[in-house]
C-alpha positions in Angstrom: 92.8 81.8 118.0 92.5 79.6 114.8 92.2 81.0 111.4 88.6 80.3 110.9 87.9 82.6 113.9 90.3 85.2 112.6 88.4 85.0 109.1 85.0 85.5 111.0 86.4 88.3 112.8 87.3 90.0 109.8 84.3 89.3 107.8 82.2 90.6 110.6 84.3 93.9 110.9 84.1 94.1 107.0 80.3 93.7 107.2 79.8 96.3 109.8 81.9 99.0 108.0 80.0 98.4 104.8 76.6 98.9 106.5 78.0 102.0 108.1 78.9 103.2 104.6 82.8 103.1 105.7 85.1 101.9 102.7 87.5 99.0 103.6 91.0 99.4 102.4 91.5 97.9 99.3 95.3 98.1 98.9 96.7 94.8 97.8 99.5 95.2 100.2 96.9 95.5 103.1 94.8 92.5 101.8 97.9 90.4 101.9 98.7 91.2 105.6 95.0 90.5 106.5 95.5 87.1 104.8 98.9 86.6 107.0 97.0 87.7 110.2 94.2 85.3 109.2 96.6 82.7 108.7 98.2 83.3 111.9 101.7 84.1 110.3 101.6 87.6 112.0 99.7 88.9 114.9 97.2 91.7 115.1 99.9 94.2 116.5 102.1 93.6 113.6 99.2 94.1 111.0 98.4 97.4 112.6 102.1 98.4 112.6 102.4 97.7 108.9 99.3 99.4 108.2 100.3 102.6 110.0 103.5 102.5 108.0 101.5 102.2 104.7 99.4 105.3 106.0 102.5 107.2 106.7 104.2 106.4 103.4 101.0 107.6 101.7 100.9 110.9 103.6 104.7 111.5 102.7 103.8 110.9 98.8 100.7 113.2 99.1 102.6 115.9 100.8 105.5 115.3 98.3 103.2 115.7 95.2 101.8 118.8 96.2 103.6 121.8 94.4 
Protein backbone atom coordinates (compact mmCIF):
# COMPACT_ATOMS: atom_id res chain seq x y z
CA UNK A 1 0.00 0.00 0.00
CA UNK A 2 1.37 3.40 -0.88
CA UNK A 3 1.48 6.51 1.31
CA UNK A 4 -1.45 8.15 -0.48
CA UNK A 5 -3.70 5.22 0.41
CA UNK A 6 -2.50 5.18 4.03
CA UNK A 7 -3.10 8.93 4.31
CA UNK A 8 -6.61 8.51 2.89
CA UNK A 9 -7.30 5.73 5.41
CA UNK A 10 -6.14 7.92 8.28
CA UNK A 11 -8.14 10.91 7.08
CA UNK A 12 -11.32 8.80 6.80
CA UNK A 13 -10.78 7.38 10.28
CA UNK A 14 -10.21 10.86 11.69
CA UNK A 15 -13.32 12.21 9.96
CA UNK A 16 -15.47 9.35 11.30
CA UNK A 17 -14.13 9.85 14.82
CA UNK A 18 -14.72 13.60 14.71
CA UNK A 19 -18.25 13.10 13.37
CA UNK A 20 -18.93 10.73 16.27
CA UNK A 21 -17.53 13.23 18.77
CA UNK A 22 -14.59 10.99 19.59
CA UNK A 23 -11.35 12.87 20.18
CA UNK A 24 -8.31 11.86 18.17
CA UNK A 25 -5.03 11.35 20.01
CA UNK A 26 -3.07 14.60 19.97
CA UNK A 27 0.17 13.45 21.55
CA UNK A 28 3.07 14.63 19.35
CA UNK A 29 4.74 11.23 19.58
CA UNK A 30 1.61 9.48 18.34
CA UNK A 31 1.29 11.99 15.52
CA UNK A 32 4.90 11.30 14.52
CA UNK A 33 4.23 7.55 14.52
CA UNK A 34 1.18 8.03 12.32
CA UNK A 35 3.40 10.00 9.94
CA UNK A 36 5.89 7.12 9.92
CA UNK A 37 3.08 4.68 9.16
CA UNK A 38 1.76 6.90 6.35
CA UNK A 39 5.26 7.07 4.85
CA UNK A 40 5.61 3.28 5.10
CA UNK A 41 8.48 3.45 7.60
CA UNK A 42 6.60 1.30 10.13
CA UNK A 43 3.70 -1.10 9.72
CA UNK A 44 0.31 -0.85 11.38
CA UNK A 45 1.16 -3.50 13.98
CA UNK A 46 4.18 -1.47 15.07
CA UNK A 47 2.04 1.68 15.31
CA UNK A 48 -0.47 -0.20 17.47
CA UNK A 49 2.31 -1.59 19.65
CA UNK A 50 3.90 1.81 20.19
CA UNK A 51 0.55 3.40 20.99
CA UNK A 52 -0.22 0.61 23.46
CA UNK A 53 3.08 1.27 25.19
CA UNK A 54 2.31 4.99 25.32
CA UNK A 55 -1.04 4.24 26.97
CA UNK A 56 0.63 1.90 29.49
CA UNK A 57 3.19 4.57 30.35
CA UNK A 58 0.41 7.11 30.89
CA UNK A 59 -1.46 4.72 33.16
CA UNK A 60 1.68 4.19 35.26
CA UNK A 61 2.28 7.94 35.53
CA UNK A 62 -1.34 8.52 36.51
CA UNK A 63 -1.24 5.68 39.05
CA UNK A 64 2.00 6.95 40.57
CA UNK A 65 0.65 10.50 40.80
CA UNK A 66 -2.27 9.45 43.02
CA UNK A 67 -1.34 10.07 46.68
